[in-house]
ZADO-1210 file (C-alpha; in nm, 4 decimals, padded with zeros to 6 digits):
<atoms>
<atom x="01.9452" y="02.1407" z="00.4498" code="MET" pos="1"/>
<atom x="01.8877" y="02.4848" z="00.5995" code="GLY" pos="2"/>
<atom x="02.0765" y="02.4059" z="00.9214" code="GLY" pos="3"/>
<atom x="02.3646" y="02.5621" z="01.1130" code="GLU" pos="4"/>
<atom x="02.7056" y="02.3979" z="01.1519" code="VAL" pos="5"/>
<atom x="02.8668" y="02.3838" z="01.4954" code="PHE" pos="6"/>
<atom x="03.2283" y="02.2669" z="01.4685" code="GLY" pos="7"/>
<atom x="03.4441" y="02.1936" z="01.1651" code="ASP" pos="8"/>
<atom x="03.2460" y="02.3034" z="00.8593" code="ASP" pos="9"/>
<atom x="03.5259" y="02.1826" z="00.6250" code="TYR" pos="10"/>
<atom x="03.4749" y="01.8209" z="00.7263" code="LEU" pos="11"/>
<atom x="03.4317" y="01.5835" z="00.4306" code="VAL" pos="12"/>
<atom x="03.1383" y="01.3400" z="00.4562" code="ILE" pos="13"/>
<atom x="03.1512" y="01.0240" z="00.2468" code="SER" pos="14"/>
<atom x="02.8644" y="00.8115" z="00.3806" code="GLY" pos="15"/>
<atom x="02.5421" y="00.7910" z="00.5817" code="VAL" pos="16"/>
<atom x="02.4522" y="00.5460" z="00.8580" code="SER" pos="17"/>
<atom x="02.2453" y="00.4862" z="01.1705" code="GLY" pos="18"/>
<atom x="02.3962" y="00.6279" z="01.4867" code="ILE" pos="19"/>
<atom x="02.4894" y="00.2898" z="01.6380" code="ALA" pos="20"/>
<atom x="02.6580" y="00.1590" z="01.3215" code="GLU" pos="21"/>
<atom x="02.8175" y="00.4798" z="01.1889" code="ALA" pos="22"/>
<atom x="03.1907" y="00.5037" z="01.1343" code="GLY" pos="23"/>
<atom x="03.4544" y="00.7499" z="01.0225" code="ASP" pos="24"/>
<atom x="03.3354" y="00.9688" z="00.7360" code="GLY" pos="25"/>
<atom x="02.9663" y="00.8995" z="00.8041" code="ASP" pos="26"/>
<atom x="02.6980" y="01.1486" z="00.9006" code="ILE" pos="27"/>
<atom x="02.4091" y="01.0333" z="01.1188" code="THR" pos="28"/>
<atom x="02.1236" y="01.1932" z="01.3147" code="PHE" pos="29"/>
<atom x="01.9356" y="01.1971" z="01.6460" code="ILE" pos="30"/>
<atom x="01.5620" y="01.2667" z="01.6386" code="ALA" pos="31"/>
<atom x="01.4545" y="01.0657" z="01.9446" code="ASN" pos="32"/>
<atom x="01.5788" y="01.1604" z="02.2958" code="PRO" pos="33"/>
<atom x="01.6292" y="00.7935" z="02.3871" code="LYS" pos="34"/>
<atom x="01.9263" y="00.7821" z="02.1494" code="TYR" pos="35"/>
<atom x="02.1066" y="01.0732" z="02.3153" code="MET" pos="36"/>
<atom x="02.3412" y="00.8310" z="02.4923" code="GLU" pos="37"/>
<atom x="02.4892" y="00.7419" z="02.1529" code="TYR" pos="38"/>
<atom x="02.6018" y="01.0982" z="02.0875" code="LEU" pos="39"/>
<atom x="02.9174" y="01.0359" z="02.2879" code="ASP" pos="40"/>
<atom x="02.9585" y="00.6764" z="02.1633" code="LYS" pos="41"/>
<atom x="02.8935" y="00.6954" z="01.7903" code="THR" pos="42"/>
<atom x="03.1772" y="00.6591" z="01.5442" code="GLY" pos="43"/>
<atom x="03.0133" y="00.9048" z="01.3057" code="ALA" pos="44"/>
<atom x="03.2134" y="01.2089" z="01.1970" code="SER" pos="45"/>
<atom x="02.9127" y="01.4434" z="01.2248" code="ALA" pos="46"/>
<atom x="02.5605" y="01.4326" z="01.3656" code="VAL" pos="47"/>
<atom x="02.2391" y="01.6096" z="01.2643" code="ILE" pos="48"/>
<atom x="02.0544" y="01.7209" z="01.5796" code="VAL" pos="49"/>
<atom x="01.7796" y="01.9545" z="01.6970" code="SER" pos="50"/>
<atom x="01.8701" y="02.3132" z="01.7966" code="PRO" pos="51"/>
<atom x="01.8742" y="02.2605" z="02.1759" code="GLU" pos="52"/>
<atom x="02.1456" y="01.9925" z="02.1693" code="ILE" pos="53"/>
<atom x="02.4839" y="02.1039" z="02.3093" code="GLU" pos="54"/>
<atom x="02.7896" y="01.8874" z="02.2359" code="PHE" pos="55"/>
<atom x="03.1426" y="01.9962" z="02.1503" code="ASP" pos="56"/>
<atom x="03.3182" y="01.6647" z="02.0773" code="LYS" pos="57"/>
<atom x="03.1856" y="01.6271" z="01.7215" code="LYS" pos="58"/>
<atom x="03.0668" y="01.8628" z="01.4481" code="PRO" pos="59"/>
<atom x="02.6903" y="01.9088" z="01.4604" code="LEU" pos="60"/>
<atom x="02.4366" y="02.0344" z="01.2094" code="ILE" pos="61"/>
<atom x="02.1420" y="02.1807" z="01.3977" code="LYS" pos="62"/>
<atom x="01.8024" y="02.1780" z="01.2239" code="VAL" pos="63"/>
<atom x="01.4399" y="02.1960" z="01.3330" code="GLU" pos="64"/>
<atom x="01.3583" y="01.8480" z="01.1985" code="ASN" pos="65"/>
<atom x="01.6622" y="01.6132" z="01.2118" code="PRO" pos="66"/>
<atom x="01.4782" y="01.3133" z="01.0640" code="TYR" pos="67"/>
<atom x="01.3563" y="01.5098" z="00.7629" code="LEU" pos="68"/>
<atom x="01.7009" y="01.6629" z="00.7128" code="ALA" pos="69"/>
<atom x="01.8695" y="01.3231" z="00.7315" code="PHE" pos="70"/>
<atom x="01.6231" y="01.1856" z="00.4750" code="ALA" pos="71"/>
<atom x="01.7344" y="01.4550" z="00.2312" code="SER" pos="72"/>
<atom x="02.1001" y="01.3709" z="00.2996" code="VAL" pos="73"/>
<atom x="02.0423" y="00.9981" z="00.2410" code="VAL" pos="74"/>
<atom x="01.8687" y="01.0800" z="-00.0873" code="THR" pos="75"/>
<atom x="02.1602" y="01.3013" z="-00.1927" code="LEU" pos="76"/>
<atom x="02.4261" y="01.0447" z="-00.0969" code="MET" pos="77"/>
<atom x="02.2622" y="00.7353" z="-00.2427" code="THR" pos="78"/>
<atom x="02.0822" y="00.8620" z="-00.5531" code="GLU" pos="79"/>
<atom x="02.1985" y="00.6811" z="-00.8631" code="THR" pos="80"/>
<atom x="02.2075" y="00.8268" z="-01.2112" code="VAL" pos="81"/>
<atom x="01.9377" y="00.6710" z="-01.4280" code="ARG" pos="82"/>
<atom x="02.0779" y="00.4619" z="-01.7089" code="ASP" pos="83"/>
<atom x="01.8419" y="00.5800" z="-01.9811" code="LEU" pos="84"/>
<atom x="01.9605" y="00.3436" z="-02.2510" code="PHE" pos="85"/>
<atom x="01.6447" y="00.3448" z="-02.4617" code="GLY" pos="86"/>
<atom x="01.4313" y="00.0465" z="-02.5584" code="ILE" pos="87"/>
<atom x="01.5705" y="-00.3048" z="-02.5254" code="SER" pos="88"/>
<atom x="01.5480" y="-00.5260" z="-02.8341" code="ASP" pos="89"/>
<atom x="01.3895" y="-00.7870" z="-02.6065" code="MET" pos="90"/>
<atom x="01.0989" y="-00.5593" z="-02.5070" code="ALA" pos="91"/>
<atom x="00.7721" y="-00.5676" z="-02.7018" code="HIS" pos="92"/>
<atom x="00.6655" y="-00.2168" z="-02.7985" code="VAL" pos="93"/>
<atom x="00.3709" y="-00.1607" z="-03.0301" code="HIS" pos="94"/>
<atom x="00.4625" y="00.0451" z="-03.3401" code="PRO" pos="95"/>
<atom x="00.1979" y="00.3030" z="-03.2500" code="ASP" pos="96"/>
<atom x="00.3270" y="00.3549" z="-02.8938" code="ALA" pos="97"/>
<atom x="00.5041" y="00.6857" z="-02.8152" code="GLU" pos="98"/>
<atom x="00.8202" y="00.6310" z="-02.6110" code="ILE" pos="99"/>
<atom x="01.0490" y="00.9247" z="-02.5372" code="HIS" pos="100"/>
<atom x="01.4045" y="00.8467" z="-02.6537" code="PRO" pos="101"/>
<atom x="01.5461" y="00.9292" z="-02.3095" code="LYS" pos="102"/>
<atom x="01.3845" y="00.6366" z="-02.1276" code="THR" pos="103"/>
<atom x="01.4834" y="00.2876" z="-02.0178" code="ALA" pos="104"/>
<atom x="01.2599" y="00.0021" z="-02.1276" code="VAL" pos="105"/>
<atom x="01.4102" y="-00.3237" z="-02.0021" code="TYR" pos="106"/>
<atom x="01.3845" y="-00.6690" z="-02.1635" code="PRO" pos="107"/>
<atom x="01.0500" y="-00.8493" z="-02.1442" code="LEU" pos="108"/>
<atom x="00.8495" y="-00.5323" z="-02.0881" code="ALA" pos="109"/>
<atom x="00.5287" y="-00.4948" z="-02.2935" code="TYR" pos="110"/>
<atom x="00.3940" y="-00.1585" z="-02.4137" code="ILE" pos="111"/>
<atom x="00.0651" y="-00.1620" z="-02.6017" code="GLY" pos="112"/>
<atom x="-00.0918" y="00.0282" z="-02.8880" code="LYS" pos="113"/>
<atom x="-00.0962" y="00.4092" z="-02.8541" code="GLU" pos="114"/>
<atom x="00.0530" y="00.3939" z="-02.5039" code="ALA" pos="115"/>
<atom x="00.2781" y="00.6854" z="-02.4047" code="LYS" pos="116"/>
<atom x="00.5909" y="00.6874" z="-02.1848" code="VAL" pos="117"/>
<atom x="00.7538" y="01.0186" z="-02.0899" code="GLY" pos="118"/>
<atom x="01.1136" y="01.1341" z="-02.0655" code="GLU" pos="119"/>
<atom x="01.3304" y="00.9910" z="-01.7889" code="GLY" pos="120"/>
<atom x="01.0950" y="00.7054" z="-01.7034" code="THR" pos="121"/>
<atom x="01.2294" y="00.3558" z="-01.6292" code="VAL" pos="122"/>
<atom x="01.0248" y="00.0466" z="-01.7197" code="ILE" pos="123"/>
<atom x="01.1677" y="-00.2685" z="-01.5594" code="TYR" pos="124"/>
<atom x="01.1391" y="-00.6294" z="-01.6875" code="PRO" pos="125"/>
<atom x="00.7960" y="-00.7864" z="-01.6860" code="GLY" pos="126"/>
<atom x="00.6053" y="-00.4579" z="-01.6795" code="VAL" pos="127"/>
<atom x="00.2801" y="-00.4555" z="-01.8797" code="TYR" pos="128"/>
<atom x="00.1499" y="-00.1224" z="-02.0100" code="ILE" pos="129"/>
<atom x="-00.1827" y="-00.1585" z="-02.1877" code="GLY" pos="130"/>
<atom x="-00.3240" y="00.0170" z="-02.4908" code="ALA" pos="131"/>
<atom x="-00.3628" y="00.3958" z="-02.4604" code="GLU" pos="132"/>
<atom x="-00.2140" y="00.3958" z="-02.1100" code="ALA" pos="133"/>
<atom x="00.0038" y="00.6943" z="-02.0174" code="VAL" pos="134"/>
<atom x="00.3140" y="00.7166" z="-01.7961" code="VAL" pos="135"/>
<atom x="00.4580" y="01.0629" z="-01.7322" code="GLY" pos="136"/>
<atom x="00.8124" y="01.1915" z="-01.6844" code="ARG" pos="137"/>
<atom x="01.0770" y="01.0511" z="-01.4449" code="ASP" pos="138"/>
<atom x="00.8544" y="00.7721" z="-01.3167" code="SER" pos="139"/>
<atom x="00.9681" y="00.4214" z="-01.2217" code="THR" pos="140"/>
<atom x="00.7713" y="00.1008" z="-01.2757" code="LEU" pos="141"/>
<atom x="00.9495" y="-00.1862" z="-01.1023" code="TYR" pos="142"/>
<atom x="00.9341" y="-00.5502" z="-01.2245" code="PRO" pos="143"/>
<atom x="00.5955" y="-00.7047" z="-01.2988" code="ASN" pos="144"/>
<atom x="00.3893" y="-00.3905" z="-01.2513" code="VAL" pos="145"/>
<atom x="00.0678" y="-00.4058" z="-01.4544" code="THR" pos="146"/>
<atom x="-00.0870" y="-00.0874" z="-01.5932" code="LEU" pos="147"/>
<atom x="-00.4084" y="-00.1755" z="-01.7715" code="MET" pos="148"/>
<atom x="-00.5584" y="-00.0055" z="-02.0781" code="ASP" pos="149"/>
<atom x="-00.6184" y="00.3724" z="-02.0724" code="ARG" pos="150"/>
<atom x="-00.4982" y="00.4225" z="-01.7142" code="CYS" pos="151"/>
<atom x="-00.2878" y="00.7344" z="-01.6497" code="VAL" pos="152"/>
<atom x="00.0212" y="00.7805" z="-01.4330" code="ILE" pos="153"/>
<atom x="00.1733" y="01.1235" z="-01.3735" code="GLY" pos="154"/>
<atom x="00.5293" y="01.2478" z="-01.3232" code="ASP" pos="155"/>
<atom x="00.7808" y="01.1188" z="-01.0662" code="ARG" pos="156"/>
<atom x="00.5592" y="00.8287" z="-00.9667" code="VAL" pos="157"/>
<atom x="00.7189" y="00.5176" z="-00.8148" code="ILE" pos="158"/>
<atom x="00.5313" y="00.1871" z="-00.8382" code="ILE" pos="159"/>
<atom x="00.6885" y="-00.1160" z="-00.6751" code="HIS" pos="160"/>
<atom x="00.6955" y="-00.4733" z="-00.7982" code="ALA" pos="161"/>
<atom x="00.3784" y="-00.6719" z="-00.8538" code="GLY" pos="162"/>
<atom x="00.1259" y="-00.3901" z="-00.8257" code="THR" pos="163"/>
<atom x="-00.1789" y="-00.3983" z="-01.0550" code="VAL" pos="164"/>
<atom x="-00.3391" y="-00.0724" z="-01.1635" code="ILE" pos="165"/>
<atom x="-00.6657" y="-00.0838" z="-01.3535" code="GLY" pos="166"/>
<atom x="-00.7992" y="-00.4299" z="-01.2739" code="SER" pos="167"/>
<atom x="-01.1793" y="-00.4512" z="-01.2923" code="ASP" pos="168"/>
<atom x="-01.3738" y="-00.3091" z="-01.0012" code="GLY" pos="169"/>
<atom x="-01.5909" y="-00.5478" z="-00.8011" code="PHE" pos="170"/>
<atom x="-01.9234" y="-00.4556" z="-00.9573" code="GLY" pos="171"/>
<atom x="-02.2173" y="-00.6919" z="-01.0091" code="PHE" pos="172"/>
<atom x="-02.5882" y="-00.6405" z="-01.0724" code="ALA" pos="173"/>
<atom x="-02.8358" y="-00.8684" z="-00.8976" code="HIS" pos="174"/>
<atom x="-03.0796" y="-01.0570" z="-01.1154" code="GLY" pos="175"/>
<atom x="-03.2695" y="-01.2898" z="-00.8884" code="GLY" pos="176"/>
<atom x="-03.0300" y="-01.5713" z="-00.8065" code="THR" pos="177"/>
<atom x="-02.7839" y="-01.4551" z="-01.0725" code="GLU" pos="178"/>
<atom x="-02.4964" y="-01.2097" z="-01.0455" code="ARG" pos="179"/>
<atom x="-02.4380" y="-01.0168" z="-01.3672" code="VAL" pos="180"/>
<atom x="-02.1015" y="-00.8467" z="-01.4082" code="LYS" pos="181"/>
<atom x="-02.1357" y="-00.4679" z="-01.4424" code="PHE" pos="182"/>
<atom x="-01.8883" y="-00.3533" z="-01.7105" code="PRO" pos="183"/>
<atom x="-01.6008" y="-00.1561" z="-01.5594" code="GLN" pos="184"/>
<atom x="-01.5302" y="00.1041" z="-01.8262" code="VAL" pos="185"/>
<atom x="-01.3559" y="00.3790" z="-01.6270" code="GLY" pos="186"/>
<atom x="-00.9863" y="00.4306" z="-01.5579" code="ILE" pos="187"/>
<atom x="-00.7350" y="00.4759" z="-01.2768" code="VAL" pos="188"/>
<atom x="-00.5618" y="00.8125" z="-01.2538" code="ARG" pos="189"/>
<atom x="-00.2417" y="00.8481" z="-01.0499" code="ILE" pos="190"/>
<atom x="-00.1227" y="01.2087" z="-01.0099" code="ASP" pos="191"/>
<atom x="00.2343" y="01.3384" z="-00.9648" code="ASN" pos="192"/>
<atom x="00.4795" y="01.2396" z="-00.6887" code="ASP" pos="193"/>
<atom x="00.2895" y="00.9326" z="-00.5697" code="VAL" pos="194"/>
<atom x="00.4640" y="00.6212" z="-00.4373" code="GLU" pos="195"/>
<atom x="00.2822" y="00.2871" z="-00.4387" code="ILE" pos="196"/>
<atom x="00.4233" y="-00.0199" z="-00.2634" code="GLY" pos="197"/>
<atom x="00.4493" y="-00.3739" z="-00.3922" code="SER" pos="198"/>
<atom x="00.1557" y="-00.6079" z="-00.4577" code="ASN" pos="199"/>
<atom x="-00.1135" y="-00.3418" z="-00.4326" code="CYS" pos="200"/>
<atom x="-00.4337" y="-00.3488" z="-00.6361" code="SER" pos="201"/>
<atom x="-00.6094" y="-00.0338" z="-00.7542" code="ILE" pos="202"/>
<atom x="-00.9337" y="-00.1076" z="-00.9386" code="ASP" pos="203"/>
<atom x="-01.0488" y="00.0919" z="-01.2380" code="ARG" pos="204"/>
<atom x="-01.3707" y="00.2882" z="-01.1985" code="ALA" pos="205"/>
<atom x="-01.7005" y="00.1460" z="-01.3157" code="SER" pos="206"/>
<atom x="-01.7353" y="00.4842" z="-01.4894" code="MET" pos="207"/>
<atom x="-01.5174" y="00.7914" z="-01.4529" code="GLY" pos="208"/>
<atom x="-01.1945" y="00.7490" z="-01.2550" code="ALA" pos="209"/>
<atom x="-01.0467" y="00.5930" z="-00.9472" code="THR" pos="210"/>
<atom x="-00.8191" y="00.8806" z="-00.8495" code="TRP" pos="211"/>
<atom x="-00.5022" y="00.8870" z="-00.6375" code="ILE" pos="212"/>
<atom x="-00.3971" y="01.2501" z="-00.6086" code="LYS" pos="213"/>
<atom x="-00.0492" y="01.3997" z="-00.5718" code="SER" pos="214"/>
<atom x="00.1945" y="01.3189" z="-00.2894" code="ASN" pos="215"/>
<atom x="-00.0005" y="01.0159" z="-00.1663" code="VAL" pos="216"/>
<atom x="00.2180" y="00.7426" z="-00.0163" code="ILE" pos="217"/>
<atom x="00.0965" y="00.3827" z="-00.0205" code="MET" pos="218"/>
<atom x="00.2595" y="00.0868" z="00.1548" code="ASP" pos="219"/>
<atom x="00.2496" y="-00.2767" z="00.0339" code="ASN" pos="220"/>
<atom x="-00.0549" y="-00.5051" z="00.0013" code="LEU" pos="221"/>
<atom x="-00.3287" y="-00.2432" z="-00.0252" code="ILE" pos="222"/>
<atom x="-00.6654" y="-00.2801" z="-00.1994" code="GLN" pos="223"/>
<atom x="-00.8306" y="00.0306" z="-00.3472" code="ILE" pos="224"/>
<atom x="-01.1808" y="-00.0272" z="-00.4822" code="GLY" pos="225"/>
<atom x="-01.3436" y="00.1244" z="-00.7884" code="HIS" pos="226"/>
<atom x="-01.4187" y="00.4991" z="-00.7939" code="ASN" pos="227"/>
<atom x="-01.2279" y="00.5645" z="-00.4717" code="VAL" pos="228"/>
<atom x="-01.0732" y="00.9124" z="-00.4490" code="VAL" pos="229"/>
<atom x="-00.7676" y="00.9709" z="-00.2266" code="VAL" pos="230"/>
<atom x="-00.6825" y="01.3391" z="-00.1807" code="GLU" pos="231"/>
<atom x="-00.3355" y="01.4963" z="-00.1647" code="GLU" pos="232"/>
<atom x="-00.0782" y="01.4004" z="00.0946" code="GLY" pos="233"/>
<atom x="-00.2553" y="01.1022" z="00.2479" code="SER" pos="234"/>
<atom x="-00.0696" y="00.7967" z="00.3777" code="ILE" pos="235"/>
<atom x="-00.2065" y="00.4432" z="00.3478" code="ILE" pos="236"/>
<atom x="-00.0260" y="00.1689" z="00.5397" code="ILE" pos="237"/>
<atom x="-00.0041" y="-00.2038" z="00.4676" code="ALA" pos="238"/>
<atom x="-00.3110" y="-00.4254" z="00.4215" code="GLN" pos="239"/>
<atom x="-00.5664" y="-00.1443" z="00.4223" code="VAL" pos="240"/>
<atom x="-00.8816" y="-00.2165" z="00.2228" code="GLY" pos="241"/>
<atom x="-01.0972" y="00.0654" z="00.0851" code="ILE" pos="242"/>
<atom x="-01.4318" y="-00.0262" z="-00.0684" code="SER" pos="243"/>
<atom x="-01.5753" y="00.1334" z="-00.3795" code="GLY" pos="244"/>
<atom x="-01.6634" y="00.5031" z="-00.4034" code="SER" pos="245"/>
<atom x="-01.5135" y="00.5964" z="-00.0652" code="ALA" pos="246"/>
<atom x="-01.3649" y="00.9478" z="-00.0473" code="LYS" pos="247"/>
<atom x="-01.0433" y="00.9968" z="00.1503" code="ILE" pos="248"/>
<atom x="-00.9540" y="01.3551" z="00.2414" code="GLY" pos="249"/>
<atom x="-00.6225" y="01.5393" z="00.2444" code="LYS" pos="250"/>
<atom x="-00.3402" y="01.4328" z="00.4798" code="ASN" pos="251"/>
<atom x="-00.5341" y="01.1345" z="00.6135" code="VAL" pos="252"/>
<atom x="-00.3434" y="00.8454" z="00.7749" code="ILE" pos="253"/>
<atom x="-00.4959" y="00.4987" z="00.7365" code="LEU" pos="254"/>
<atom x="-00.2970" y="00.2584" z="00.9541" code="SER" pos="255"/>
<atom x="-00.2349" y="-00.1093" z="00.8868" code="GLY" pos="256"/>
<atom x="-00.5302" y="-00.3431" z="00.8269" code="GLN" pos="257"/>
<atom x="-00.7904" y="-00.0685" z="00.8557" code="ALA" pos="258"/>
<atom x="-01.1040" y="-00.1469" z="00.6567" code="GLY" pos="259"/>
<atom x="-01.3458" y="00.1045" z="00.5060" code="LEU" pos="260"/>
<atom x="-01.6920" y="00.0345" z="00.3667" code="VAL" pos="261"/>
<atom x="-01.7958" y="00.1920" z="00.0386" code="GLY" pos="262"/>
<atom x="-01.9612" y="00.5291" z="-00.0296" code="HIS" pos="263"/>
<atom x="-01.8292" y="00.6993" z="00.2851" code="ILE" pos="264"/>
<atom x="-01.6227" y="01.0152" z="00.3341" code="SER" pos="265"/>
<atom x="-01.3141" y="01.0511" z="00.5539" code="ILE" pos="266"/>
<atom x="-01.2415" y="01.4166" z="00.6389" code="GLY" pos="267"/>
<atom x="-00.9095" y="01.5974" z="00.6061" code="ASP" pos="268"/>
<atom x="-00.6441" y="01.5149" z="00.8652" code="GLY" pos="269"/>
<atom x="-00.8204" y="01.2089" z="01.0079" code="VAL" pos="270"/>
<atom x="-00.5981" y="00.9429" z="01.1697" code="ILE" pos="271"/>
<atom x="-00.7291" y="00.5865" z="01.1623" code="VAL" pos="272"/>
<atom x="-00.5359" y="00.3493" z="01.3877" code="THR" pos="273"/>
<atom x="-00.4475" y="-00.0116" z="01.3030" code="ALA" pos="274"/>
<atom x="-00.7255" y="-00.2696" z="01.2468" code="LYS" pos="275"/>
<atom x="-01.0010" y="-00.0085" z="01.2717" code="THR" pos="276"/>
<atom x="-01.3278" y="-00.0753" z="01.0903" code="GLY" pos="277"/>
<atom x="-01.4948" y="00.2314" z="00.9387" code="ILE" pos="278"/>
<atom x="-01.8705" y="00.1860" z="00.8696" code="PRO" pos="279"/>
<atom x="-01.9661" y="00.5534" z="00.8266" code="LYS" pos="280"/>
<atom x="-01.8356" y="00.9052" z="00.7580" code="ASP" pos="281"/>
<atom x="-01.5595" y="01.0452" z="00.9816" code="ILE" pos="282"/>
<atom x="-01.5463" y="01.4259" z="01.0213" code="PRO" pos="283"/>
<atom x="-01.2186" y="01.6113" z="00.9644" code="ALA" pos="284"/>
<atom x="-00.9467" y="01.6100" z="01.2289" code="GLY" pos="285"/>
<atom x="-01.0580" y="01.3087" z="01.4318" code="GLN" pos="286"/>
<atom x="-00.8483" y="01.0183" z="01.5582" code="VAL" pos="287"/>
<atom x="-01.0493" y="00.6939" z="01.5553" code="VAL" pos="288"/>
<atom x="-00.9905" y="00.3342" z="01.6659" code="SER" pos="289"/>
<atom x="-01.1770" y="00.0083" z="01.7123" code="GLY" pos="290"/>
<atom x="-01.4406" y="-00.1949" z="01.5340" code="TYR" pos="291"/>
<atom x="-01.6694" y="-00.0225" z="01.4714" code="PRO" pos="292"/>
<atom x="-01.4662" y="00.2983" z="01.4811" code="ALA" pos="293"/>
<atom x="-01.5052" y="00.5328" z="01.7769" code="MET" pos="294"/>
<atom x="-01.3040" y="00.8297" z="01.9075" code="PRO" pos="295"/>
<atom x="-00.9583" y="00.7059" z="02.0051" code="HIS" pos="296"/>
<atom x="-00.9776" y="00.8155" z="02.3711" code="ARG" pos="297"/>
<atom x="-01.3114" y="00.6422" z="02.4132" code="LYS" pos="298"/>
<atom x="-01.1643" y="00.3270" z="02.2581" code="TRP" pos="299"/>
<atom x="-00.8693" y="00.3393" z="02.5020" code="LEU" pos="300"/>
<atom x="-01.1112" y="00.3552" z="02.7941" code="LYS" pos="301"/>
<atom x="-01.3131" y="00.0671" z="02.6499" code="ALA" pos="302"/>
<atom x="-00.9998" y="-00.1453" z="02.6065" code="MET" pos="303"/>
<atom x="-00.8975" y="-00.0595" z="02.9628" code="GLY" pos="304"/>
<atom x="-01.2327" y="-00.1919" z="03.0822" code="ALA" pos="305"/>
<atom x="-01.1959" y="-00.5096" z="02.8728" code="VAL" pos="306"/>
<atom x="-00.8685" y="-00.5938" z="03.0470" code="SER" pos="307"/>
<atom x="-01.0529" y="-00.5786" z="03.3814" code="LYS" pos="308"/>
<atom x="-01.3445" y="-00.8033" z="03.2775" code="LEU" pos="309"/>
<atom x="-01.2198" y="-01.1194" z="03.4569" code="PRO" pos="310"/>
<atom x="-01.1976" y="-00.9315" z="03.7895" code="GLU" pos="311"/>
<atom x="-01.5292" y="-00.7585" z="03.7235" code="MET" pos="312"/>
<atom x="-01.6930" y="-01.0965" z="03.6568" code="ARG" pos="313"/>
<atom x="-01.5645" y="-01.2345" z="03.9857" code="LYS" pos="314"/>
<atom x="-01.6950" y="-00.9287" z="04.1681" code="GLU" pos="315"/>
<atom x="-02.0329" y="-00.9621" z="03.9950" code="LEU" pos="316"/>
<atom x="-02.0615" y="-01.3302" z="04.0931" code="GLU" pos="317"/>
<atom x="-01.9767" y="-01.2371" z="04.4512" code="LYS" pos="318"/>
<atom x="-02.2425" y="-00.9642" z="04.4551" code="LEU" pos="319"/>
<atom x="-02.5023" y="-01.2025" z="04.3077" code="LYS" pos="320"/>
<atom x="-02.4395" y="-01.4494" z="04.5884" code="LYS" pos="321"/>
<atom x="-02.4696" y="-01.1743" z="04.8498" code="GLU" pos="322"/>
<atom x="-02.7990" y="-01.0587" z="04.6982" code="VAL" pos="323"/>
<atom x="-02.9324" y="-01.4168" z="04.6954" code="GLU" pos="324"/>
<atom x="-02.8362" y="-01.4548" z="05.0628" code="GLU" pos="325"/>
<atom x="-03.0101" y="-01.1273" z="05.1500" code="LEU" pos="326"/>
<atom x="-03.3252" y="-01.2403" z="04.9660" code="LYS" pos="327"/>
<atom x="-03.3149" y="-01.5746" z="05.1453" code="LYS" pos="328"/>
<atom x="-03.2702" y="-01.4016" z="05.4814" code="GLY" pos="329"/>
<atom x="-03.5718" y="-01.1783" z="05.4212" code="LYS" pos="330"/>
<atom x="-03.7776" y="-01.4825" z="05.3171" code="GLY" pos="331"/>
<atom x="-03.6856" y="-01.6737" z="05.6346" code="ASP" pos="332"/>
<atom x="-03.7736" y="-01.3699" z="05.8497" code="ALA" pos="333"/>
<atom x="-04.1246" y="-01.3457" z="05.6963" code="LYS" pos="334"/>
<atom x="-04.1935" y="-01.7146" z="05.7493" code="SER" pos="335"/>
</atoms>
């Protein structure tokens, strides 16, 4: 992990654990100073720490980013070998579909006409892959994922249970009192190294593509509208809703329950805090909060004022009475 060992570098590690629960043979980490007290208490055999930590009672691995390093260790220690057994006899695969022989297609999966599934991909039970849809190499579609016709998924993509990719976008034309459905004839494109949580919905484009670019991470219960584009490296947290044709820049963070109207642009590196409502474009690099969204520091000041409103109201009522008494006193003096 690019670190430096302090102590016994021949120590054998057999497991990973949190610092409070770790035991003999485990490696753990400290990334937050408030857990420093556990360094002397933990049962772990070794600890990953930042470079400034000094401790000679246990072997340490010093790295610049202990949390990131520990994540790589957990991946290494817990990664299972894919059982690429081929296509189950209980799966339905169209004769014209192209399935690489080194895949796993579990029972009760459905793969439609001219669909393609790449090498090393795992398709769990209940997955639906529509006609002409494409899934790349080393991807994982967990149970009951739905990939509608012609939608495209890249390599090393993880899609968790219950997610629907390629449902119709919410598009209707107005005809007096009638609402006429606008045909949704585009696709969804998911690029490489994307992870999508469970029970998300990503709508197909009305025309063209709804596009989730590489290294995007999505939590559970997220709605992505038609023709939305999410650029590389962005993070979308639970219950976010993004309306149609919104553009999300690179390395954006959309926190839980944020809502975005359609046809707006969110600049690179923007951070949107929880429950924020976005009605217009946000320039790159800003941190925004509130409904409607405003600069985060301004929102903090506004919320600080809101907490003082009861006292401010009492003071205002007191001042009103004093003003009325002054007016009455001046009136009596004139008479």
